[in-house]
N, C-alpha and C positions, 0 to 999 in steps of 0.2 A: 874023407878029403872035400866033400861038397862045401863045407863050411869055410874052407880056404877060398875057394871060388867066390862064395857069396860075399865075404868080408872084402875081398880084393874088388869086385865089382861095385860095392857100395862105396868103397874109398876112391875108386876113380870116378864115379858119378859125382860124389861131393866135390872132388878136386876140379872136375870140368865146371860145376856150377860156380864154384868160387873164383876160378880163372876168368869165367865168362862175366861175372859182376866186376872184377877189377878192370878188365878191358873196357867195359861199359863206362865205368866211373872214370877211367883214363880218358876216354873219348869226350866227356863232359869238361874235364879239367883243362884239356888243351884247346877246347873251343871247336873241335871238329864236328860235334853233335850238340843240338839243343833238344828241350823237352817237347817242343812242338813237333820236331822231326821223329823223335822215338814214338810219340803217341800216334802220329800218323802211319807209322810202320806197324804197330800193334794193331791198330783198326783194319788196316789193309789186310793184313794176315789173318785176322779173325773173321773177316767178310762183313763187318759192320759197315765198312766204307761202301761196299756194293749194296747192302740193304738200305742205307740212306739215300743212295742215289736212285734205287728203285722206288722208294717212297716219295722221293721229290718228283719223280716221273708221274707216278699215279695221281698225285695230287693236282697236276696240271690238268 
């Protein structure tokens, strides 16, 4: 029975990913979001924004 749980989990994960992409594309289509806003969100979440801020401070 483990295989049933495994395939169910994979299916739910794929469905979640597909729905997430559709939601993001809908936000672009209706003008609620633009590419710069998304890029900024990813940089902030990954910590690159903070690293760039620290580098700018160190250069001064």
